[in-house]
C-alpha positions as CSV (number, residue, x, y, z in Angstrom):
1,M,14.2,-8.6,-54.7
2,G,11.8,-5.6,-55.5
3,R,11.4,-4.3,-59.0
4,P,13.1,-1.3,-59.9
5,E,11.6,2.1,-59.0
6,R,10.8,4.8,-61.3
7,P,13.7,7.8,-61.1
8,L,14.0,10.4,-58.4
9,D,12.1,14.6,-59.8
10,G,15.4,16.2,-58.3
11,S,12.8,19.3,-58.3
12,S,11.5,18.5,-54.8
13,G,14.3,19.4,-52.8
14,P,14.3,17.9,-49.3
15,I,11.4,15.7,-50.1
16,T,13.7,13.8,-52.9
17,E,16.6,13.6,-50.8
18,F,14.6,12.0,-48.0
19,A,12.9,9.6,-50.4
20,R,16.4,8.7,-52.0
21,D,18.0,8.0,-48.6
22,L,14.5,5.8,-47.6
23,R,14.9,3.6,-51.0
24,A,19.1,3.4,-49.5
25,L,18.2,2.1,-46.4
26,R,16.1,-0.7,-48.3
27,R,18.3,-1.5,-50.4
28,R,20.7,-2.0,-47.8
29,A,18.1,-4.4,-45.5
30,G,18.5,-6.5,-49.0
31,N,16.0,-4.6,-51.1
32,P,12.8,-6.6,-50.0
33,S,10.0,-6.1,-52.3
34,Y,7.6,-3.6,-50.7
35,R,4.7,-6.5,-49.9
36,E,7.3,-8.1,-48.2
37,L,7.8,-4.8,-46.2
38,A,4.3,-4.4,-45.5
39,R,4.1,-7.7,-43.4
40,T,6.5,-6.3,-40.7
41,A,5.5,-2.3,-41.5
42,L,1.3,-3.4,-41.7
43,F,0.7,-0.5,-44.2
44,A,-0.1,-1.8,-47.2
45,P,2.6,-1.8,-50.3
46,S,1.3,0.9,-52.2
47,V,1.6,3.0,-49.4
48,L,4.9,2.0,-48.7
49,S,6.3,2.6,-52.1
50,T,4.4,6.3,-51.8
51,A,6.8,7.0,-49.2
52,A,9.6,6.3,-51.3
53,S,8.2,7.9,-54.2
54,G,9.6,11.6,-53.7
55,H,6.3,13.3,-54.8
56,R,5.7,13.9,-51.2
57,L,6.5,13.7,-47.5
58,P,5.2,10.7,-46.1
59,T,3.4,10.8,-42.8
60,L,5.6,10.0,-39.3
61,P,3.7,6.4,-39.0
62,V,4.8,5.6,-42.1
63,T,8.0,6.9,-42.2
64,L,8.7,5.0,-38.9
65,A,7.2,1.8,-40.0
66,F,9.4,2.0,-43.2
67,V,12.5,2.4,-41.4
68,A,11.7,0.0,-38.6
69,A,11.0,-2.8,-41.3
70,C,14.2,-2.7,-42.7
71,G,16.3,-2.3,-39.7
72,G,17.1,1.7,-39.4
73,D,17.3,3.7,-36.8
74,R,13.7,5.0,-36.0
75,P,14.5,8.2,-33.2
76,A,17.3,9.1,-35.9
77,W,14.8,9.1,-38.5
78,E,11.9,10.7,-36.9
79,R,14.4,13.9,-36.1
80,R,15.2,13.8,-39.5
81,W,11.8,14.1,-40.8
82,R,10.5,16.5,-37.9
83,R,13.5,18.8,-39.8
84,V,12.2,18.4,-43.4
85,A,8.8,18.9,-42.3
86,G,9.7,22.0,-40.9
87,E,11.3,23.0,-44.1
88,V,8.6,22.3,-46.6
89,G,5.9,23.4,-44.2
90,A,4.0,20.5,-44.0
91,A,0.2,20.7,-42.4
92,A,0.2,19.3,-39.2
93,G,-2.5,16.1,-38.8
94,P,-2.6,13.7,-36.0
95,G,0.3,13.0,-33.7
96,G,1.9,16.0,-35.7
97,A,2.2,14.3,-39.2
98,P,1.1,16.1,-42.2
99,E,-2.3,15.6,-43.6
100,A,-2.8,12.5,-46.0
101,R,-4.0,13.5,-49.2
102,E,-7.1,11.9,-50.9
103,E,-5.9,11.4,-54.4
104,P,-4.9,7.6,-54.6
105,P,-0.7,7.5,-54.7
106,P,1.3,7.4,-58.0
107,E,2.1,3.9,-57.4
108,A,-1.4,2.4,-56.6
109,D,-1.4,-1.3,-56.8
110,P,-5.2,-2.6,-58.1
111,A,-4.3,-6.1,-56.2
112,D,-3.5,-4.2,-52.6
113,P,-4.8,-6.8,-50.2
114,W,-4.7,-4.5,-47.7
115,P,-6.8,-1.1,-49.1
116,L,-8.1,0.2,-46.2
117,S,-5.0,0.1,-44.1
118,R,-4.4,3.2,-46.3
119,V,-6.2,5.2,-43.3
120,M,-4.0,3.8,-40.6
121,S,-0.9,6.8,-42.6
122,N,-2.5,9.0,-39.7
123,L,-1.4,8.2,-36.6
124,A,-4.4,7.5,-34.0
125,R,-3.7,9.0,-31.0
126,P,-5.9,7.4,-28.4
127,A,-6.2,9.1,-24.5
128,Q,-8.1,6.4,-22.9
129,L,-7.0,7.7,-19.4
130,P,-9.7,7.9,-16.6
131,M,-9.3,11.1,-14.3
132,G,-6.9,10.9,-12.1
133,S,-7.1,12.4,-8.1
134,S,-6.9,16.1,-7.6
135,T,-6.4,15.6,-4.3
136,F,-3.4,13.4,-4.6
137,V,-0.8,13.4,-2.0
138,G,2.4,11.4,-1.0
139,R,4.2,8.8,-2.8
140,G,7.3,11.3,-3.7
141,Q,9.8,8.3,-3.0
142,A,8.0,5.7,-5.0
143,L,6.9,8.0,-7.9
144,A,10.3,9.1,-8.1
145,G,11.8,5.4,-8.0
146,A,9.1,4.4,-10.9
147,A,9.7,7.4,-13.0
148,M,13.4,6.4,-13.0
149,L,12.3,2.7,-14.0
150,V,10.3,3.9,-16.8
151,G,12.6,6.2,-18.5
152,R,15.9,3.8,-17.9
153,P,17.1,3.7,-21.6
154,G,17.5,-0.2,-23.0
155,P,16.2,-2.1,-25.5
156,V,13.3,-3.1,-24.3
157,R,10.7,-1.1,-21.3
158,L,9.7,-3.7,-18.9
159,P,6.7,-4.0,-17.5
160,L,6.1,-1.9,-14.3
161,M,3.8,-3.9,-11.5
162,V,2.2,-1.9,-8.6
163,S,0.5,-3.9,-6.0
164,G,-0.7,-3.9,-2.8
165,P,-4.0,-4.1,-0.2
166,I,-7.4,-3.2,-1.1
167,G,-7.8,0.9,-1.1
168,V,-4.0,1.8,-1.1
169,G,-4.4,4.0,-4.2
170,K,-3.0,1.8,-6.8
171,T,-4.6,3.4,-9.9
172,A,-4.1,6.9,-8.2
173,F,-0.4,6.2,-8.4
174,A,-0.6,4.6,-11.9
175,L,-2.6,8.0,-12.9
176,R,-0.2,9.9,-11.2
177,L,2.9,8.3,-12.7
178,A,1.5,8.5,-16.4
179,D,1.2,12.6,-16.4
180,V,5.0,12.8,-14.7
181,V,6.2,10.9,-17.7
182,S,3.5,11.7,-20.5
183,S,6.0,13.9,-22.5
184,E,7.9,10.2,-23.3
185,F,4.6,8.8,-24.7
186,P,3.6,11.1,-27.4
187,D,1.6,8.6,-29.2
188,G,-1.0,8.0,-26.7
189,Q,-2.4,6.3,-23.6
190,L,-4.1,2.6,-23.6
191,Y,-6.8,1.9,-20.8
192,A,-8.6,-1.3,-19.5
193,D,-10.0,-2.4,-16.6
194,M,-9.2,-6.3,-16.7
195,G,-11.3,-6.5,-13.2
196,G,-14.6,-5.7,-15.1
197,C,-13.8,-8.1,-17.6
198,E,-15.1,-11.8,-18.3
199,P,-13.2,-13.9,-16.5
200,G,-10.3,-16.4,-19.3
201,I,-8.6,-15.0,-22.4
202,R,-11.3,-14.7,-24.5
203,S,-11.9,-11.3,-22.9
204,T,-8.1,-10.4,-22.8
205,Y,-8.4,-10.5,-26.7
206,Q,-11.4,-8.2,-27.0
207,V,-9.7,-5.9,-25.4
208,M,-6.8,-6.1,-27.2
209,R,-9.3,-5.6,-30.7
210,G,-10.3,-2.4,-28.7
211,F,-6.8,-1.3,-28.4
212,L,-5.8,-1.9,-31.9
213,R,-9.4,-0.2,-32.9
214,A,-8.1,2.4,-30.9
215,L,-3.9,2.5,-32.8
216,G,-6.1,3.6,-35.9
217,V,-6.7,-0.4,-37.1
218,P,-9.9,-0.5,-39.6
219,A,-11.8,-3.4,-38.0
220,P,-12.0,-5.4,-41.1
221,L,-7.9,-5.3,-40.6
222,V,-8.0,-6.6,-37.2
223,P,-7.4,-10.7,-37.0
224,D,-9.3,-13.1,-35.9
225,D,-6.8,-15.5,-35.4
226,P,-5.9,-14.9,-32.0
227,I,-1.9,-15.2,-33.0
228,Q,-1.9,-13.0,-35.4
229,R,-4.0,-10.5,-33.2
230,I,-1.2,-10.5,-30.9
231,G,1.6,-10.4,-33.4
232,M,-0.2,-6.9,-34.5
233,Y,-0.8,-5.4,-31.4
234,R,2.9,-6.0,-30.3
235,S,3.9,-4.5,-33.9
236,L,2.4,-1.4,-33.3
237,L,3.6,-0.8,-29.6
238,A,7.1,-1.7,-30.9
239,Q,6.4,1.2,-33.8
240,R,4.6,3.6,-31.1
241,R,5.4,5.6,-27.9
242,V,2.4,4.5,-26.2
243,F,1.2,4.6,-22.1
244,V,-0.4,1.4,-21.5
245,L,-2.5,0.8,-18.1
246,L,-4.2,-2.3,-17.2
247,E,-5.8,-2.0,-13.9
248,N,-7.1,-4.5,-11.7
249,V,-5.6,-7.9,-12.8
250,G,-6.5,-10.8,-11.8
251,D,-4.2,-13.1,-12.9
252,E,-0.9,-13.6,-14.6
253,G,-2.7,-15.0,-17.7
254,Q,-5.0,-12.5,-18.0
255,V,-2.6,-9.8,-19.3
256,R,0.7,-12.3,-20.8
257,P,-0.9,-11.1,-24.2
258,L,-0.9,-7.6,-23.6
259,L,2.8,-7.7,-22.8
260,A,4.7,-6.9,-25.5
261,R,8.4,-6.9,-26.2
262,A,8.5,-2.8,-26.9
263,A,11.8,0.1,-26.7
264,H,9.4,3.2,-26.5
265,S,6.0,1.9,-25.0
266,Q,5.3,0.9,-21.8
267,V,2.9,-1.3,-20.2
268,V,2.0,-0.7,-16.6
269,L,-0.5,-2.8,-14.4
270,T,-2.2,-2.6,-11.0
271,S,-3.1,-5.6,-9.2
272,R,-3.9,-6.7,-5.4
273,A,-1.9,-9.6,-6.1
274,R,1.5,-9.8,-6.6
275,L,1.4,-11.5,-9.9
276,L,5.1,-13.6,-9.4
277,G,4.5,-15.8,-12.4
278,L,5.4,-12.7,-14.7
279,D,8.8,-12.5,-15.3
280,D,11.4,-9.3,-15.7
281,A,9.0,-6.7,-14.2
282,H,9.7,-3.7,-12.6
283,R,7.8,-3.8,-9.1
284,V,6.6,-1.1,-6.7
285,D,4.3,-2.4,-3.6
286,L,2.7,0.4,-1.8
287,D,1.5,0.5,1.5
288,A,-0.7,2.5,4.3
289,F,-0.1,6.3,4.0
290,A,2.8,7.8,6.7
291,R,0.5,9.7,9.2
292,H,1.6,12.9,7.7
293,E,0.5,12.1,4.5
294,S,-3.1,10.9,5.7
295,L,-3.3,14.2,7.5
296,E,-2.3,16.2,4.3
297,L,-4.6,14.3,2.3
298,V,-7.6,14.9,5.2
299,G,-6.2,18.9,5.0
300,R,-6.8,18.7,1.0
301,I,-10.5,17.5,1.6
302,V,-11.4,19.1,4.5
303,G,-9.1,22.1,4.7
304,A,-6.0,22.8,5.9
305,E,-7.0,25.1,8.6
306,R,-9.5,22.6,10.2
307,V,-6.6,19.9,10.6
308,E,-4.8,22.5,12.4
309,A,-7.2,23.8,14.6
310,E,-8.3,20.0,15.7
311,Y,-4.7,18.5,15.3
312,A,-5.4,15.7,17.8
313,A,-8.8,14.6,16.2
314,A,-7.7,14.5,12.6
315,S,-4.9,11.7,13.7
316,A,-7.4,10.1,15.5
317,V,-9.6,9.6,12.3
318,A,-6.6,8.7,10.7
319,E,-5.7,5.9,13.0
320,I,-9.2,4.4,12.7
321,C,-9.1,4.3,9.1
322,G,-5.6,2.9,9.8
323,D,-4.1,5.5,7.3
324,L,-5.9,3.6,4.4
325,P,-5.9,6.6,1.4
326,L,-9.7,5.0,0.3
327,A,-10.8,5.6,3.7
328,I,-9.3,8.7,4.2
329,N,-10.6,9.8,1.2
330,I,-13.7,8.8,2.2
331,V,-14.3,9.9,5.6
332,G,-12.3,13.2,4.1
333,R,-15.2,13.9,1.7
334,R,-18.6,12.9,4.3
335,I,-16.9,15.8,6.5
336,A,-16.6,18.3,3.6
337,A,-20.2,17.6,2.9
338,R,-21.4,18.3,6.9
339,P,-19.2,21.7,7.6
340,E,-21.1,22.1,10.8
341,W,-19.6,18.4,12.5
342,A,-16.6,18.6,14.3
343,L,-13.6,16.2,13.6
344,A,-13.6,15.4,16.9
345,H,-17.3,14.4,16.6
346,T,-16.4,12.4,13.5
347,A,-13.7,10.9,15.1
348,G,-16.0,9.8,18.0
349,L,-18.4,7.9,15.2
350,L,-15.7,6.0,14.1
351,A,-14.3,4.7,17.1
352,D,-18.0,2.7,17.0
353,R,-16.4,-0.6,15.5
354,D,-20.0,-2.1,15.2
355,R,-20.4,0.8,13.1
356,L,-17.4,1.4,11.2
357,I,-17.2,-0.6,7.9
358,D,-20.8,0.8,7.0
359,S,-19.4,4.6,7.9
360,L,-17.0,4.2,5.3
361,S,-19.7,5.1,2.0
362,V,-19.9,7.7,0.0
363,G,-22.2,7.7,-3.3
364,D,-21.2,4.7,-5.1
365,V,-17.7,4.1,-3.0
366,N,-17.4,2.2,-0.2
367,V,-15.0,-0.4,1.6
368,R,-16.8,-2.8,2.4
369,D,-18.0,-3.8,-0.7
370,R,-14.4,-3.9,-2.2
371,F,-13.7,-6.5,1.3
372,S,-16.9,-8.4,0.4
373,A,-15.7,-8.9,-3.3
374,A,-12.1,-10.2,-2.2
375,Y,-13.5,-12.6,0.4
376,E,-16.0,-14.0,-2.2
377,R,-13.6,-14.9,-4.3
378,L,-11.3,-16.8,-1.4
379,S,-11.0,-20.4,-1.0
380,P,-12.8,-22.3,2.0
381,P,-9.4,-22.6,4.1
382,G,-8.9,-18.3,3.0
383,R,-12.5,-17.4,4.4
384,Q,-11.8,-19.7,7.5
385,A,-8.4,-17.4,8.2
386,V,-10.7,-14.4,7.3
387,H,-12.9,-15.4,10.2
388,Q,-10.0,-15.4,12.9
389,L,-8.4,-12.0,12.0
390,G,-8.7,-9.2,14.3
391,L,-9.3,-11.5,17.8
392,G,-8.1,-9.9,20.2
393,G,-7.4,-7.0,18.8
394,A,-4.1,-7.7,18.5
395,G,-3.8,-6.2,15.2
396,W,-1.6,-9.3,13.6
397,T,-1.3,-12.7,13.1
398,S,1.1,-15.6,12.1
399,A,0.4,-19.0,10.7
400,V,1.7,-20.8,13.7
401,A,-1.4,-19.0,15.1
402,L,-3.5,-19.5,12.7
403,A,-2.8,-22.8,12.4
404,A,-3.6,-23.5,16.2
405,A,-6.8,-22.0,15.7
406,L,-7.9,-23.9,12.8
407,G,-6.5,-27.2,13.7
408,V,-4.7,-27.6,10.7
409,A,-0.7,-27.7,9.7
410,V,1.3,-24.7,10.0
411,D,2.1,-25.1,6.0
412,E,-1.7,-24.9,5.5
413,A,-2.0,-21.8,7.6
414,D,0.6,-19.9,6.0
415,D,-0.6,-20.8,2.5
416,A,-4.5,-19.3,3.3
417,L,-2.7,-16.3,4.8
418,E,-0.6,-15.4,1.6
419,S,-4.1,-16.2,0.0
420,L,-5.1,-13.0,2.0
421,V,-2.1,-10.7,1.2
422,D,-2.9,-11.4,-3.1
423,A,-6.1,-10.5,-2.0
424,G,-5.4,-7.4,-0.7
425,L,-6.5,-8.0,3.2
426,L,-3.5,-8.8,4.7
427,T,0.0,-6.9,4.5
428,R,3.2,-8.6,5.8
429,A,4.8,-7.0,9.3
430,S,8.0,-5.8,9.9
431,V,8.5,-8.9,12.4
432,A,9.4,-11.8,10.3
433,G,6.3,-14.5,10.0
434,R,3.7,-12.0,11.3
435,Y,1.0,-10.6,9.1
436,R,-0.6,-6.9,10.0
437,V,-4.1,-6.7,10.5
438,S,-5.4,-3.4,9.7
439,T,-8.0,-2.0,12.3
440,L,-10.8,-2.0,8.9
441,V,-10.1,-6.0,8.2
442,G,-10.7,-6.6,11.9
443,A,-13.6,-4.8,12.0
444,F,-14.8,-6.2,8.7
445,A,-13.9,-9.8,9.9
446,E,-15.7,-9.3,13.0
447,H,-18.8,-8.2,10.6
448,V,-18.4,-12.2,9.2
449,R,-18.6,-13.8,12.1
450,H,-21.2,-11.9,13.4
451,E,-23.2,-12.5,10.7
452,A,-22.3,-16.4,10.6
453,A,-24.0,-16.4,14.5
454,Q,-27.0,-14.6,13.3
455,L,-27.6,-17.7,10.3
456,G,-26.9,-19.9,13.2
457,S,-23.7,-21.7,11.1
458,P,-21.4,-21.3,13.5
459,L,-18.0,-22.1,12.5
460,R,-16.0,-25.0,12.7
461,D,-12.4,-25.3,12.6
462,R,-11.0,-28.5,11.0
463,R,-9.9,-30.3,14.4
464,A,-13.7,-30.3,15.4
465,Q,-14.2,-31.6,11.8
466,R,-12.4,-34.3,11.8
467,E,-13.8,-35.5,15.0
468,T,-17.2,-35.5,13.6
469,A,-18.0,-39.0,12.7
470,G,-20.1,-39.9,9.6
471,V,-20.2,-36.4,8.4
472,D,-18.3,-35.1,5.2
473,C,-17.1,-31.6,6.9
474,S,-13.9,-31.3,4.8
475,V,-15.2,-28.1,2.9
476,P,-16.7,-25.7,5.5
477,P,-19.8,-23.7,4.8
478,V,-19.5,-20.6,2.5
479,L,-21.4,-17.7,4.4
480,P,-22.5,-14.7,2.2
481,V,-20.7,-11.5,4.1
482,N,-24.0,-9.3,3.5
483,A,-26.8,-12.2,4.6
484,A,-27.5,-10.5,7.5
485,R,-28.3,-6.8,5.9
486,P,-32.0,-5.3,5.7
487,L,-33.2,-5.8,2.3
488,N,-34.4,-2.8,2.3
489,E,-32.2,-0.5,4.0
490,P,-29.1,1.4,2.0
491,R,-25.9,0.6,3.5
492,T,-25.4,4.4,3.4
493,Q,-28.5,6.0,4.7
494,R,-28.6,3.2,7.6
495,A,-24.7,4.1,8.8
496,F,-24.6,7.9,8.7
497,G,-28.5,8.4,9.5
498,A,-26.8,6.5,12.7
499,M,-24.6,9.1,12.7
500,E,-27.6,11.7,12.1
501,R,-29.2,10.4,15.4
502,T,-26.5,10.4,17.3
503,E,-25.9,13.6,16.7
504,T,-29.0,15.1,17.6
505,A,-29.7,12.9,20.7
């Protein structure tokens, strides 16, 4: 039980009434001590006691933490705080909160174990999201659906999972969604590229430490114990309205600690994998553009008048790119940089499958490296499956066909194809049991087979391996994807230098 508080000074008007009601809220909660409240509110006991002293209006984050710790209605108290702040003309600080004063609080406790937590009385408003795309097009229905899921009222905001193949625009979609729903998250945005983290749970806790610092927790107050760190992070998300974007998630374990039971903060994940191990998540699966969206993107980059003048050629470019947003964006930027190139000329250059993958490169952005990175993470059976893609130019494959080609059981082949879906290299076709092989993935698979042949290491299927007596060939050789590329010839120079030579020949 808390000790009796000093009487309120009735001369402060609305601030006195505000403090009186905070005290009443605390009494209804069982009159816990301020030290007990501090364990939940994550503010020092002295800061919380000052909030109910009536000497001045507490900051908004302190008020909401006080109310949440006592089980009060946070939205109602936030509305009341803003009304009182307007009446007393409080100077606005970060996040709309009054500026904290430098003098010590009247009821400061010399034995306060959290003296530095007073820094948190001003709301830290992080803005960590990277720039979105200025040429974003399409996805209208998916965006509307995602915004509705994010805005759906309820006791908890479920994570939103955005998945799809390589280059489909998952991050661009998530950033546009953040713009659409920004008014619902006035306390800021947090961002982490989980694909750039070292493997393992340790990197997840490093990300969490950075998030806590961004949310205003002083470094000495960030717990070393992982369990306490998770508790502090989730408590802050429960108290604030924050948009959290976790990009390039590799697996479920990487992000489970970063998910919180919060009514007002939203976590959005992007991943090539579907992360089916995550419970209770809203899901948005992105696929390649519809053709009209592809042409709109080309027009945004090179000019709508050029697309109208060479509509058939623009459509051919989109067709060769498999309507993949990343590939179309790269080609569009190359065309914009060379206004003398006709769209028909570009379509003709891209039609050469031997150079297609290397042609899709601009600056430090290219398709081949993304495919290669996904390939290198595959298991040996998954790599064997890649080598079979695109053979015959059918544009699709199935577990039955792959099983026959590799001499394995159908369920093994199906597992291998599903691993390619989670790697972002395949998508399911509309026909049951079939998987769609895009033009770009088929061309990449041809590169893999060609480089394997140059290395003198032809792939043998499992049936042949079983027939090889006395040799353990249960694990196929791991073939480096880029082994055949000359080390002294940059990819962009080789591909587009060839384009220029063709043009001037």
